[in-house]
C-alpha positions in Angstrom: -6.9 8.9 -18.9 -8.7 7.4 -15.9 -9.5 3.7 -15.3 -12.8 2.1 -14.4 -12.9 -1.2 -12.5 -14.8 -3.1 -15.0 -14.3 -6.5 -16.5 -12.3 -6.6 -19.8 -10.2 -9.1 -21.7 -7.6 -6.5 -22.5 -5.3 -5.1 -19.8 -2.5 -2.8 -21.0 -1.5 -0.9 -17.8 -2.5 -0.8 -14.2 -4.9 1.9 -13.0 -3.6 5.1 -11.4 -2.0 4.2 -8.1 -0.8 0.8 -9.2 2.6 0.1 -7.6 5.7 0.9 -9.5 7.8 -2.0 -10.6 4.8 -4.4 -10.7 3.6 -5.3 -14.1 -0.1 -4.6 -14.7 -2.7 -7.3 -14.1 -2.7 -9.9 -16.8 0.9 -9.3 -17.8 3.2 -12.4 -17.6 4.5 -12.7 -14.1 2.5 -9.9 -12.6 1.2 -12.0 -9.6 4.7 -13.1 -8.6 6.0 -9.5 -8.8 2.9 -8.2 -6.9 3.5 -10.9 -4.2 7.1 -9.7 -3.7 5.9 -6.1 -3.6 3.2 -7.0 -1.0 5.8 -8.8 1.1 7.9 -5.5 1.0 4.9 -3.7 2.5 4.6 -6.2 5.5 7.0 -7.0 8.3 10.0 -8.8 7.1 9.1 -11.9 9.2 6.2 -12.5 6.7 8.8 -13.9 4.2 9.3 -16.9 6.5 5.7 -18.1 5.9 5.3 -20.0 2.7 1.5 -19.7 2.7 1.7 -16.0 1.6 3.4 -17.1 -1.6 1.0 -20.0 -2.2 -2.0 -17.8 -1.5 -1.2 -14.2 -2.7 -4.8 -13.1 -2.3 -4.5 -13.8 1.4 -1.3 -11.8 1.5 -3.0 -8.9 -0.3 -5.8 -9.1 2.2 -3.6 -9.0 5.3 -1.3 -6.4 3.7 -4.4 -4.1 3.5 -4.9 -4.4 7.2 -1.3 -4.0 8.0 -0.8 -0.8 5.9 -4.1 0.6 7.2 -2.8 0.0 10.8 0.4 1.8 10.0 -1.5 4.7 8.5 -3.6 4.9 11.6 -0.5 4.9 13.8 0.9 7.8 11.8 -2.3 9.8 12.1 -2.6 9.2 15.8 1.1 10.1 16.3 0.6 13.3 14.4 -2.4 14.2 16.7 -0.6 13.3 19.9 3.0 14.5 19.4 2.5 18.0 20.9 0.9 16.6 24.0 3.0 13.5 24.5 6.5 14.8 23.6 6.4 18.6 23.8 8.2 18.6 27.2 10.8 16.0 26.0 11.9 17.5 22.7 13.4 20.9 21.8 10.8 23.3 20.5 12.0 23.2 16.9 11.9 19.4 16.9 8.1 19.1 17.2 7.4 20.8 13.8 10.1 18.8 12.1 8.8 15.5 13.5 5.3 16.5 12.5 6.5 17.2 9.0 8.1 13.7 8.8 4.9 12.1 10.2 2.9 14.0 7.5 5.2 12.8 4.7 5.0 9.2 6.0 1.2 9.5 6.2 1.1 10.6 2.5 3.4 7.7 1.5 1.2 5.2 3.4 -2.0 6.6 1.9 -0.5 5.9 -1.6 0.7 2.5 -0.5 -2.8 1.7 0.9 -4.4 2.5 -2.4 -1.8 0.4 -4.3 -2.3 -2.6 -1.9 -6.1 -2.3 -2.4 -5.7 -2.3 -6.2 -3.4 -5.3 -6.1 -5.9 -7.1 -3.9 -8.8 -6.3 -6.3 -6.7 -7.5 -9.2 -5.8 -10.8 -7.4 -9.6 -11.3 -6.8 -10.2 -11.1 -10.6 -11.1 -7.5 -11.1 -9.6 -5.9 -14.2 -9.1 -2.3 -15.0 -9.8 -0.7 -18.4 -9.0 2.8 -19.6 -11.8 5.2 -19.1 -12.2 8.1 -21.5 
């Protein structure tokens, strides 16, 4: 069952891609759990700034930029590794590093989607099952 981003009073679960361990929007404590999850997606130093906890929608916004930048770095690294490191790594290392970069890129794509969903939910968007 898919989800549509439409307004609804009933929210049972998050849409596909919603972060694991975070209650769905509307559930008791979901914003606190989502805030902790968002902080996990950002540099650890973000925890030192109390504004992120007071304004979780701002945290979700900046987390979107941060995760997108990480994804961009993985993509650029994947494109450049053969040129930049081919002479510095053993021949078998380059494909292995490319495999790891690819896996991290996939993880970051999923994280980017989840961050966007959390941001949308914090801005008031609700998700209802779509038949």
